[in-house]
KEDOLO-203064 format. One record per atom (N, C-alpha, C): residue in three letters; residue number from 1; x, y, z. Coordinates in steps of 0.02 Angstrom, whole numbers, plus 50000, padded with zeros to 5 digits. Each point is the difference from the previous one (the first is absolute). Example, Ala and Ser with C-alpha at 12.3 -4.5 7.8 and 13.67 -1.06 7.14 Angstrom:
<nulums>
('Ala', 1, (50660, 49716, 50390))
('Ala', 1, (49955, 50059, 50000))
('Ala', 1, (50045, 50060, 50000))
('Ser', 2, (49982, 50053, 49964))
('Ser', 2, (50042, 50059, 50003))
('Ser', 2, (49961, 50055, 50037))
</nulums>
This chain:
<nulums>
('Unk', 1, (49045, 50566, 50321))
('Unk', 1, (50035, 49967, 49947))
('Unk', 1, (49961, 50011, 49935))
('Unk', 2, (50034, 50018, 49948))
('Unk', 2, (49967, 50011, 49936))
('Unk', 2, (49998, 49935, 49961))
('Unk', 3, (49955, 49996, 49952))
('Unk', 3, (49992, 49941, 49958))
('Unk', 3, (50057, 49998, 49950))
('Unk', 4, (50036, 49943, 49995))
('Unk', 4, (50053, 49995, 49950))
('Unk', 4, (49971, 50009, 49929))
('Unk', 5, (50036, 50032, 49956))
('Unk', 5, (49974, 50013, 49932))
('Unk', 5, (49986, 49936, 49961))
('Unk', 6, (50034, 49945, 50016))
('Unk', 6, (49990, 49938, 49963))
('Unk', 6, (49935, 49965, 50021))
('Unk', 7, (49970, 50019, 50056))
('Unk', 7, (49939, 49968, 50025))
('Unk', 7, (49947, 50052, 50014))
('Unk', 8, (49977, 50036, 49949))
('Unk', 8, (49953, 50055, 50013))
('Unk', 8, (49931, 49977, 50023))
('Unk', 9, (49980, 49939, 49984))
('Unk', 9, (49932, 49980, 50016))
('Unk', 9, (49993, 49968, 50069))
('Unk', 10, (50055, 49985, 50033))
('Unk', 10, (49997, 49967, 50065))
('Unk', 10, (49992, 50052, 50055))
('Unk', 11, (49957, 49985, 50048))
('Unk', 11, (49989, 50045, 50056))
('Unk', 11, (50045, 49978, 50057))
('Unk', 12, (50050, 50040, 50017))
('Unk', 12, (50048, 49981, 50051))
('Unk', 12, (49982, 50029, 50068))
('Unk', 13, (49966, 50055, 50001))
('Unk', 13, (49985, 50033, 50064))
('Unk', 13, (49927, 49990, 50017))
('Unk', 14, (49987, 49984, 50064))
('Unk', 14, (49932, 49992, 50024))
('Unk', 14, (49967, 50068, 50011))
('Unk', 15, (49937, 50000, 50018))
('Unk', 15, (49964, 50062, 50011))
('Unk', 15, (50028, 50038, 50060))
('Unk', 16, (50033, 49965, 50046))
('Unk', 16, (50030, 50033, 50057))
('Unk', 16, (50073, 50018, 49988))
('Unk', 17, (50025, 49989, 49940))
('Unk', 17, (50069, 50017, 49982))
('Unk', 17, (50049, 49944, 50012))
('Unk', 18, (49977, 49943, 50027))
('Unk', 18, (50045, 49945, 50013))
('Unk', 18, (50017, 49964, 49935))
('Unk', 19, (50057, 49969, 49999))
('Unk', 19, (50021, 49963, 49941))
('Unk', 19, (49966, 49931, 50001))
('Unk', 20, (49970, 49982, 49943))
('Unk', 20, (49967, 49935, 49995))
('Unk', 20, (50041, 49953, 49957))
('Unk', 21, (49996, 49937, 50016))
('Unk', 21, (50033, 49949, 49961))
('Unk', 21, (49959, 49986, 49937))
('Unk', 22, (50027, 50011, 49940))
('Unk', 22, (49961, 49990, 49939))
('Unk', 22, (49983, 49927, 49986))
('Unk', 23, (50033, 49952, 50034))
('Unk', 23, (49985, 49930, 49989))
('Unk', 23, (49936, 49979, 50034))
('Unk', 24, (49974, 50037, 50049))
('Unk', 24, (49941, 49982, 50037))
('Unk', 24, (49944, 50050, 49984))
('Unk', 25, (49953, 49979, 49959))
('Unk', 25, (49947, 50046, 49981))
('Unk', 25, (49942, 49999, 50049))
('Unk', 26, (49984, 49942, 50027))
('Unk', 26, (49943, 49994, 50045))
('Unk', 26, (49934, 49989, 49964))
('Unk', 27, (50000, 49999, 49934))
('Unk', 27, (49938, 49989, 49962))
('Unk', 27, (49983, 49927, 49992))
('Unk', 28, (50050, 49956, 50001))
('Unk', 28, (49990, 49928, 49994))
('Unk', 28, (50042, 49967, 50054))
('Unk', 29, (49987, 49937, 50016))
('Unk', 29, (50039, 49965, 50052))
('Unk', 29, (50074, 49994, 49980))
('Unk', 30, (50044, 50013, 50047))
('Unk', 30, (50071, 49997, 49986))
('Unk', 30, (50024, 49930, 49981))
('Unk', 31, (49976, 49946, 50033))
('Unk', 31, (50023, 49933, 49979))
('Unk', 31, (49984, 49985, 49927))
('Unk', 32, (49944, 50024, 49975))
('Unk', 32, (49984, 49990, 49930))
('Unk', 32, (50051, 50035, 49956))
('Unk', 33, (50019, 50059, 50018))
('Unk', 33, (50051, 50036, 49961))
('Unk', 33, (50066, 49964, 49999))
('Unk', 34, (50020, 49972, 50057))
('Unk', 34, (50064, 49964, 50002))
('Unk', 34, (49997, 49936, 49959))
('Unk', 35, (49943, 49966, 50001))
('Unk', 35, (49994, 49939, 49959))
('Unk', 35, (50003, 50019, 49926))
('Unk', 36, (49970, 50056, 49981))
('Unk', 36, (50004, 50022, 49931))
('Unk', 36, (50071, 50020, 49980))
('Unk', 37, (50037, 50030, 50046))
('Unk', 37, (50071, 50017, 49986))
('Unk', 37, (50040, 49935, 49991))
('Unk', 38, (49990, 49952, 50044))
('Unk', 38, (50035, 49936, 49994))
('Unk', 38, (49981, 49965, 49935))
('Unk', 39, (49935, 50005, 49982))
('Unk', 39, (49978, 49971, 49937))
('Unk', 39, (50032, 50033, 49939))
('Unk', 40, (50008, 50066, 50003))
('Unk', 40, (50034, 50035, 49945))
('Unk', 40, (50072, 49978, 49992))
('Unk', 41, (50034, 49991, 50057))
('Unk', 41, (50069, 49974, 49997))
('Unk', 41, (49999, 49929, 49972))
('Unk', 42, (49949, 49961, 50019))
('Unk', 42, (49994, 49932, 49973))
('Unk', 42, (49989, 50000, 49925))
('Unk', 43, (49960, 50047, 49974))
('Unk', 43, (49992, 50005, 49928))
('Unk', 43, (50067, 50013, 49965))
('Unk', 44, (50039, 50046, 50027))
('Unk', 44, (50064, 50017, 49969))
('Unk', 44, (50047, 49940, 50004))
('Unk', 45, (50005, 49968, 50059))
('Unk', 45, (50043, 49942, 50006))
('Unk', 45, (49976, 49943, 49956))
('Unk', 46, (49935, 49991, 49993))
('Unk', 46, (49973, 49948, 49957))
('Unk', 46, (50019, 50010, 49927))
('Unk', 47, (49998, 50063, 49978))
('Unk', 47, (50021, 50015, 49931))
('Unk', 47, (50074, 49984, 49990))
('Unk', 48, (50040, 50018, 50050))
('Unk', 48, (50072, 49985, 49996))
('Unk', 48, (50013, 49925, 50000))
('Unk', 49, (49966, 49963, 50044))
('Unk', 49, (50009, 49927, 50003))
('Unk', 49, (49979, 49968, 49935))
('Unk', 50, (49944, 50023, 49971))
('Unk', 50, (49976, 49972, 49937))
('Unk', 50, (50051, 50012, 49944))
('Unk', 51, (50031, 50059, 50000))
('Unk', 51, (50049, 50016, 49948))
('Unk', 51, (50065, 49962, 50011))
('Unk', 52, (50024, 49998, 50063))
('Unk', 52, (50065, 49970, 50014))
('Unk', 52, (49996, 49923, 50001))
('Unk', 53, (49945, 49973, 50024))
('Unk', 53, (49993, 49927, 50006))
('Unk', 53, (49933, 49978, 49972))
('Unk', 54, (49996, 49992, 49934))
('Unk', 54, (49935, 49983, 49969))
('Unk', 54, (49969, 49935, 50026))
('Unk', 55, (50040, 49955, 50027))
('Unk', 55, (49972, 49937, 50025))
('Unk', 55, (49970, 50008, 50070))
('Unk', 56, (50010, 50056, 50032))
('Unk', 56, (49974, 50012, 50068))
('Unk', 56, (49935, 50039, 49998))
('Unk', 57, (49957, 49983, 49956))
('Unk', 57, (49936, 50036, 49991))
('Unk', 57, (49956, 49996, 50063))
('Unk', 58, (50000, 49943, 50034))
('Unk', 58, (49958, 49992, 50060))
('Unk', 58, (50024, 50047, 50056))
('Unk', 59, (50066, 50008, 50006))
('Unk', 59, (50026, 50046, 50051))
('Unk', 59, (49981, 50072, 49984))
('Unk', 60, (50003, 50018, 49937))
('Unk', 60, (49981, 50068, 49979))
('Unk', 60, (49926, 50012, 50013))
('Unk', 61, (49959, 49950, 49988))
('Unk', 61, (49928, 50009, 50013))
('Unk', 61, (49987, 50006, 50075))
('Unk', 62, (50038, 49963, 50041))
('Unk', 62, (49991, 50003, 50072))
('Unk', 62, (50019, 50069, 50028))
('Unk', 63, (50046, 50034, 49968))
('Unk', 63, (50021, 50066, 50023))
('Unk', 63, (49944, 50052, 49992))
('Unk', 64, (49953, 49987, 49955))
('Unk', 64, (49944, 50047, 49989))
('Unk', 64, (49941, 49986, 50046))
('Unk', 65, (50004, 49947, 50040))
('Unk', 65, (49944, 49982, 50044))
('Unk', 65, (49982, 50055, 50050))
('Unk', 66, (50048, 50032, 50035))
('Unk', 66, (49981, 50055, 50046))
('Unk', 66, (49963, 50057, 49965))
('Unk', 67, (50018, 50013, 49937))
('Unk', 67, (49965, 50053, 49963))
('Unk', 67, (49927, 49981, 49989))
('Unk', 68, (49987, 49938, 49984))
('Unk', 68, (49931, 49978, 49989))
('Unk', 68, (49960, 50006, 50064))
('Unk', 69, (50029, 49981, 50056))
('Unk', 69, (49966, 50007, 50065))
('Unk', 69, (49985, 50073, 50014))
('Unk', 70, (50049, 50043, 49992))
('Unk', 70, (49991, 50072, 50013))
('Unk', 70, (49949, 50032, 49954))
('Unk', 71, (50001, 49981, 49937))
('Unk', 71, (49953, 50029, 49952))
('Unk', 71, (49928, 49978, 50015))
('Unk', 72, (49991, 49935, 50016))
('Unk', 72, (49933, 49977, 50018))
('Unk', 72, (49976, 50032, 50064))
('Unk', 73, (50045, 50009, 50048))
('Unk', 73, (49983, 50034, 50063))
('Unk', 73, (49978, 50071, 49986))
('Unk', 74, (50037, 50035, 49957))
('Unk', 74, (49983, 50070, 49985))
('Unk', 74, (49932, 50005, 49965))
('Unk', 75, (49987, 49956, 49953))
('Unk', 75, (49936, 50002, 49964))
('Unk', 75, (49943, 49985, 50049))
('Unk', 76, (50008, 49949, 50042))
('Unk', 76, (49949, 49984, 50049))
('Unk', 76, (49989, 50056, 50050))
('Unk', 77, (50054, 50030, 50023))
('Unk', 77, (49996, 50055, 50048))
('Unk', 77, (49961, 50059, 49970))
('Unk', 78, (50017, 50017, 49938))
('Unk', 78, (49966, 50056, 49968))
('Unk', 78, (49927, 49985, 49985))
('Unk', 79, (49984, 49939, 49981))
('Unk', 79, (49931, 49982, 49986))
('Unk', 79, (49957, 49998, 50063))
('Unk', 80, (50029, 49975, 50054))
('Unk', 80, (49960, 49991, 50061))
('Unk', 80, (50001, 50062, 50045))
('Unk', 81, (50059, 50026, 50013))
('Unk', 81, (50006, 50056, 50047))
('Unk', 81, (50010, 50068, 49966))
('Unk', 82, (50032, 50000, 49942))
('Unk', 82, (50015, 50063, 49968))
('Unk', 82, (50060, 50034, 50033))
('Unk', 83, (50017, 50059, 49975))
('Unk', 83, (50055, 50037, 50028))
('Unk', 83, (49976, 50036, 50063))
('Unk', 84, (50043, 50005, 50050))
('Unk', 84, (49981, 50035, 50062))
('Unk', 84, (49985, 50073, 49982))
('Unk', 85, (49950, 50028, 50034))
('Unk', 85, (49981, 50069, 49986))
('Unk', 85, (50053, 50049, 50022))
('Unk', 86, (50033, 49984, 50055))
('Unk', 86, (50056, 50041, 50023))
('Unk', 86, (50059, 49953, 50013))
('Unk', 87, (50059, 50024, 49988))
('Unk', 87, (50060, 49960, 50011))
('Unk', 87, (50011, 49994, 50076))
('Unk', 88, (50022, 49940, 50019))
('Unk', 88, (50017, 49991, 50071))
('Unk', 88, (50069, 50028, 50012))
('Unk', 89, (50010, 50026, 50059))
('Unk', 89, (50066, 50027, 50016))
('Unk', 89, (50046, 49944, 50021))
('Unk', 90, (50063, 50006, 49980))
('Unk', 90, (50049, 49947, 50016))
('Unk', 90, (50049, 50026, 50050))
</nulums>
């Protein structure tokens, strides 16, 4: 399979020619990545809630809570363990 022209920097084929899932890098823990994705969605929803319902500020702040957990986890992980030297296979 060739690399789509819209994604030239992503590596789709493994060293053995197998197709790899670009969502799983193996460099960092997968649960941390999913919490960061959920946190990103929370940031977007929080901005929408703040715009649509100005009186619901507490709900908008609560939507950003997963992002704060994921960001602190990532900083702690990088400071203590660092990035894995080789990616784990998934």
